[in-house]
C-alpha positions in Angstrom: 22.6 -5.8 7.2 22.4 -8.6 4.4 19.9 -12.0 5.3 21.1 -15.1 3.3 18.5 -18.0 3.6 19.8 -21.1 3.7 17.1 -24.1 3.9 18.5 -27.2 5.3 16.7 -31.4 5.3 20.4 -31.7 7.1 21.3 -34.3 3.6 25.6 -33.6 3.3 24.5 -31.6 0.4 22.5 -29.1 2.3 25.5 -28.8 4.8 28.0 -28.0 2.8 25.8 -25.1 1.7 25.4 -23.9 4.8 29.1 -24.2 5.4 29.4 -21.7 2.2 26.7 -19.6 3.0 28.5 -18.9 6.4 31.6 -17.9 4.6 30.2 -16.3 2.3 28.3 -13.9 5.1 31.3 -13.3 7.0 33.2 -11.9 3.8 29.9 -9.5 2.7 28.9 -9.0 6.9 25.7 -10.3 6.1 23.3 -12.4 8.6 22.1 -16.5 8.1 18.3 -18.0 8.0 18.9 -21.3 8.5 15.2 -22.7 7.9 14.3 -26.5 7.9 10.8 -27.5 6.5 9.0 -30.7 7.4 6.0 -32.4 6.4 4.3 -34.8 8.4 4.7 -38.6 7.4 1.0 -40.0 6.7 0.6 -44.0 6.7 -2.2 -45.4 4.1 -3.0 -48.8 6.2 -6.6 -47.0 5.3 -8.8 -45.2 3.4 -7.9 -42.8 6.0 -4.0 -41.4 5.9 -2.3 -41.2 9.7 0.3 -39.9 11.1 3.2 -41.9 12.2 4.7 -39.1 14.5 2.8 -36.1 16.2 3.7 -32.7 14.8 5.3 -32.0 17.9 7.8 -33.9 17.6 8.6 -33.0 14.3 8.4 -29.9 15.2 11.4 -30.2 18.0 13.1 -32.6 16.4 14.2 -30.4 13.6 14.8 -27.4 15.8 16.8 -29.7 17.9 18.6 -30.5 14.4 18.4 -26.9 13.3 20.5 -25.8 16.9 23.2 -28.7 16.0 23.8 -26.6 12.5 24.0 -23.5 13.9 26.6 -24.1 16.7 28.6 -25.7 13.9 28.4 -22.8 11.0 28.4 -20.1 14.2 31.6 -21.9 15.3 32.6 -21.9 11.5 32.8 -18.1 11.5 34.0 -17.6 15.1 30.8 -16.3 15.5 31.3 -13.2 13.8 28.0 -14.5 12.0 24.6 -14.2 13.2 22.7 -17.1 12.8 18.7 -17.1 13.3 16.8 -20.3 13.1 12.9 -20.9 11.9 11.3 -24.8 11.9 8.3 -24.4 9.6 5.8 -27.3 8.7 4.2 -27.2 5.5 5.1 -27.7 1.8 8.5 -26.9 1.4 8.2 -24.5 -1.9 5.1 -22.9 -0.8 6.6 -22.1 2.2 10.2 -21.4 1.8 8.4 -18.9 -1.0 5.9 -17.5 1.6 9.2 -16.6 4.0 11.2 -15.3 1.3 8.7 -12.8 0.5 8.5 -12.1 4.6 12.4 -12.0 4.9 13.5 -10.5 1.2 17.0 -12.1 1.2 20.0 -10.8 -0.4 20.0 -14.3 -2.1 19.1 -17.9 -1.1 21.9 -20.5 -0.7 20.9 -23.9 -1.7 22.9 -27.5 -2.7 22.7 -28.3 -6.1 22.2 -31.8 -5.6 24.1 -34.5 -3.6 26.5 -37.7 -4.4 23.5 -39.8 -3.3 20.7 -40.9 -5.4 18.6 -40.0 -2.9 20.2 -36.4 -2.1 19.7 -36.0 -6.3 16.3 -36.7 -6.1 15.6 -35.1 -2.6 17.2 -32.5 -2.9 17.7 -31.6 -6.3 14.4 -31.6 -6.9 13.8 -29.2 -3.9 16.6 -26.8 -5.4 15.0 -26.8 -9.2 11.4 -25.8 -8.0 13.2 -22.8 -5.4 14.8 -21.8 -8.5 11.4 -21.4 -10.9 9.3 -20.0 -7.7 11.0 -17.9 -6.0 11.5 -14.2 -7.3 14.7 -14.5 -5.1 18.5 -15.2 -6.3 19.0 -18.6 -6.2 22.5 -19.8 -5.7 22.6 -23.9 -6.6 26.1 -25.3 -4.2 27.8 -27.9 -6.4 28.4 -30.8 -3.7 31.6 -30.2 -1.6 32.3 -26.7 -3.1 33.7 -24.3 -0.7 33.5 -20.8 -0.5 37.5 -20.7 -0.4 39.1 -17.0 -1.7 35.2 -15.5 -2.3 33.3 -14.7 -5.7 35.9 -12.9 -7.7 34.5 -13.2 -11.5 31.2 -13.7 -12.2 30.2 -15.4 -16.1 26.6 -13.5 -16.8 24.9 -16.0 -19.9 23.1 -14.2 -22.0 21.3 -14.4 -25.5 21.4 -10.8 -26.5 17.2 -11.4 -27.0 14.7 -8.7 -25.0 17.7 -7.9 -23.0 15.5 -4.7 -22.5 13.1 -7.1 -20.8 14.8 -9.7 -19.1 17.7 -8.5 -17.8 17.4 -8.1 -14.4 19.8 -5.3 -13.9 19.8 -4.5 -10.7 20.2 -7.1 -8.8 22.8 -8.7 -10.8 24.6 -4.8 -10.4 23.8 -5.4 -6.3 25.5 -8.8 -6.6 28.6 -7.4 -8.5 29.3 -4.4 -6.6 28.9 -6.4 -3.2 31.6 -9.2 -4.0 33.7 -6.7 -5.8 33.7 -9.2 -8.8 34.6 -8.7 -12.3 31.8 -8.9 -14.6 32.4 -11.6 -18.1 29.1 -11.7 -19.9 29.2 -14.8 -22.2 27.1 -16.0 -25.3 26.7 -19.1 -26.7 26.3 -19.6 -30.4 27.2 -21.8 -33.0 28.6 -20.7 -36.7 26.3 -17.7 -35.8 22.8 -20.2 -35.8 21.1 -17.6 -33.4 22.7 -13.7 -34.7 19.6 -11.9 -35.9 19.3 -8.0 -37.6 18.3 -6.9 -34.2 21.1 -8.7 -32.3 23.4 -5.7 -32.7 21.5 -3.7 -31.3 20.3 -5.7 -28.3 24.4 -5.6 -27.7 24.3 -2.5 -27.6 22.0 -1.9 -25.2 23.4 -4.7 -23.2 26.9 -2.3 -23.4 25.2 0.1 -21.8 23.4 -0.8 -19.2 26.4 -2.2 -17.6 29.1 -0.1 -18.8 29.6 1.3 -15.3 30.5 -2.6 -14.3 33.1 -2.6 -16.9 32.5 -6.1 -18.4 34.7 -8.6 -20.5 32.3 -10.1 -23.6 33.1 -13.2 -24.4 31.3 -14.7 -27.9 32.0 -18.8 -27.5 31.2 -20.6 -30.7 30.0 -24.3 -29.1 26.6 -25.9 -30.1 25.8 -26.5 -27.2 24.6 -23.6 -24.4 25.3 -26.0 -21.0 28.9 -27.4 -22.5 30.1 -24.1 -23.4 29.0 -22.2 -20.5 30.4 -24.8 -18.0 33.3 -25.3 -20.3 34.5 -21.7 -20.3 33.4 -21.8 -16.3 36.0 -24.2 -16.1 39.0 -23.2 -18.3 38.5 -19.2 -17.1 37.9 -19.9 -12.7 34.8 -18.4 -12.8 33.7 -18.2 -9.5 30.0 -17.9 -9.9 27.4 -18.1 -13.0 24.5 -16.1 -14.0 21.4 -17.8 -15.6 18.2 -16.2 -16.3 16.0 -19.2 -16.2 12.3 -18.1 -17.4 13.0 -16.1 -20.4 16.1 -16.9 -22.0 15.6 -19.2 -24.6 18.4 -20.7 -24.9 19.2 -21.1 -21.6 15.1 -21.9 -20.6 15.5 -25.8 -21.7 18.0 -26.7 -19.3 16.1 -26.2 -16.0 13.0 -28.5 -17.7 12.2 -31.3 -15.3 12.9 -33.5 -18.5 16.0 -32.2 -19.3 19.1 -34.8 -18.4 21.9 -32.3 -18.5 20.8 -29.6 -16.2 23.1 -26.5 -15.8 22.7 -26.3 -11.8 23.5 -30.1 -11.7 26.2 -30.3 -14.1 28.0 -27.6 -12.8 31.5 -27.1 -10.9 31.0 -23.9 -10.0 27.7 -21.9 -8.4 24.9 -21.2 -10.3 23.1 -18.3 -9.6 19.4 -18.0 -11.0 17.3 -14.5 -11.3 13.9 -13.7 -13.0 13.7 -11.0 -14.5 
């Protein structure tokens, strides 16, 4: 059975992501692993930092809150979805990476950002950290986004560069097959600025590896990659956008910490990031 890993800090944005995940789990017959990674708050009244509360108290509080969320999302699925919980002490990204490598989840579901300033800073940065460091697919769920009728139309943003080396074909195909979804391959360019002599060959290779998925191709003329993706996603009712943050040069800048327009934060559609 597939496992969907759902990190939570118990904020509204993470609870919404948990609701999204349990609806998804019900649709694809998966189980949920709900995890809270907590840290010991320290006070620096002297040169030696002092813990404000005991580790046992933190663990008990984490487990109590996890149990509350577990009961709510189990009820949401009429207890048809198995929900496991895990409270872990340590650095959020390090522990999430360690747990992911042990569990080998089908996907990791997280909130993209919250509506409040604190949620944008705290949970938003955690989501970006997970995208950069986890070897497993991460879906960022926009605040308030519901699973609804499911994932029927998936857009894969591709720049037609080094396709063989940078495209996680197996992972993308598994996603498409699991959800029985349409595959829409999106290429955003502006006045053929990025068209190169090897572009036709890259496109031909991409077509050959995804031919069995019967993809639809969309060549979008737009000066801004991010805006082009978002506008297409909205106007064509995509349920999910897949992006490869590390290697695709036209996309990687969107995920840089200094970027003010990050795809995962601006999108009203869930964004899945998969490394090659």
